[in-house]
Structure formats: C-alpha cells, structure tokens
C-alpha positions as a printed Julia matrix, in Angstrom:
79×3 Matrix{Float64}:
   8.55   -5.52   -4.95
   4.96   -4.92   -3.96
   2.23   -7.56   -3.92
  -0.1    -5.47   -1.69
  -0.46   -8.36    0.72
  -0.38   -6.12    3.8
  -3.74   -4.32    4.0
  -4.05   -1.42    6.41
  -6.67    1.2     7.16
  -8.36    3.08    9.97
  -9.56    1.47   13.19
 -12.51   -0.79   12.41
 -12.06   -0.41    8.68
  -9.57   -2.51    6.74
  -9.91   -2.05    2.97
 -10.11   -5.03    0.66
  -6.97   -5.39   -1.4
  -6.38   -7.44   -4.5
  -3.32   -9.6    -4.15
  -1.43  -10.49   -7.31
   1.86  -12.34   -7.63
   5.04  -10.96   -9.13
   6.64  -13.44  -11.53
  10.31  -13.11  -12.4
  11.55  -15.57  -15.01
  15.1   -16.92  -15.34
  18.18  -14.84  -16.23
  16.7   -11.45  -15.24
  18.77   -8.48  -14.13
  17.08   -6.03  -11.73
  18.87   -2.75  -11.08
  19.17   -1.23   -7.61
  16.15    0.6    -6.21
  13.88   -0.75   -8.96
  10.24   -1.19   -7.93
   8.12   -4.0    -9.38
   4.4    -3.74   -8.69
   1.86   -6.51   -8.15
   0.67   -8.6   -11.07
   3.8    -8.01  -13.17
   5.65  -10.76  -15.04
   9.27  -10.07  -16.0
  10.22  -12.18  -19.02
  13.34  -14.31  -19.36
  16.53  -12.38  -20.11
  14.99   -8.97  -19.35
  16.86   -6.09  -17.72
  15.18   -3.58  -15.41
  17.2    -0.37  -15.05
  18.1     1.27  -11.73
  15.2     3.2   -10.14
  12.67    1.89  -12.67
   9.04    1.56  -11.57
   7.61   -1.45  -13.38
   3.82   -1.25  -13.6
   3.15   -3.75  -16.41
   4.64   -6.93  -17.86
   8.16   -6.84  -19.28
   8.62   -8.97  -22.43
  11.55  -11.43  -22.63
  14.94  -10.02  -23.72
  13.83   -6.42  -23.2
  15.5    -3.49  -21.4
  13.08   -1.22  -19.51
  13.65    1.91  -17.45
  11.99    5.05  -16.14
   8.96    5.91  -14.04
   6.77    4.33  -15.17
   9.1     1.87  -16.88
   9.01    1.85  -20.68
  10.8    -0.23  -23.28
  14.25    1.16  -24.07
  15.62   -1.69  -26.18
  14.26   -5.01  -27.46
  15.96   -8.29  -28.43
  18.87   -7.78  -26.04
  21.44  -10.42  -25.19
  23.54  -10.37  -22.03
  25.69  -12.74  -19.98
C-alpha cells in the first residue's frame, strides 16, 4: 500500500507530495503482492486479485485484477 507519505529528493530539494489515505472497508480480500495506491477506497466485500495494481476506487462486492486493476466481476458473494 502506498500513501506517498515519505517524500524524498535531492540534497536541498524535497518535493511536495500529496498525501491521501487508503480506505479498506470490512470483509475485503486482498491477494498476495497486490498494490493499492494512495487515495483509493476498497468497498465492502470486494476482492483484489494477486499482483493487481489498484489505482482507483473499487466498488463494494466487486472482483478486480490486472495492472492497472479493472473490474472482472460485479455483485460477488464470498465467505
């Protein structure tokens, strides 16, 4: 997960970064090596596939995967 809260740059020059939270709702499944970028909200009951790179919000009960992550299936149910 990346919130960009660790700015770095060259000596005497640290760039301004915009910090944004990552929000993960209840009952979410995140596959191994998935990357979730700053400002993203993952909706309740969502699944993020292995190795996915999530660059925008994931709706509730949705399966996403790929780089960048895209919707694979909607209205999913899992236990």
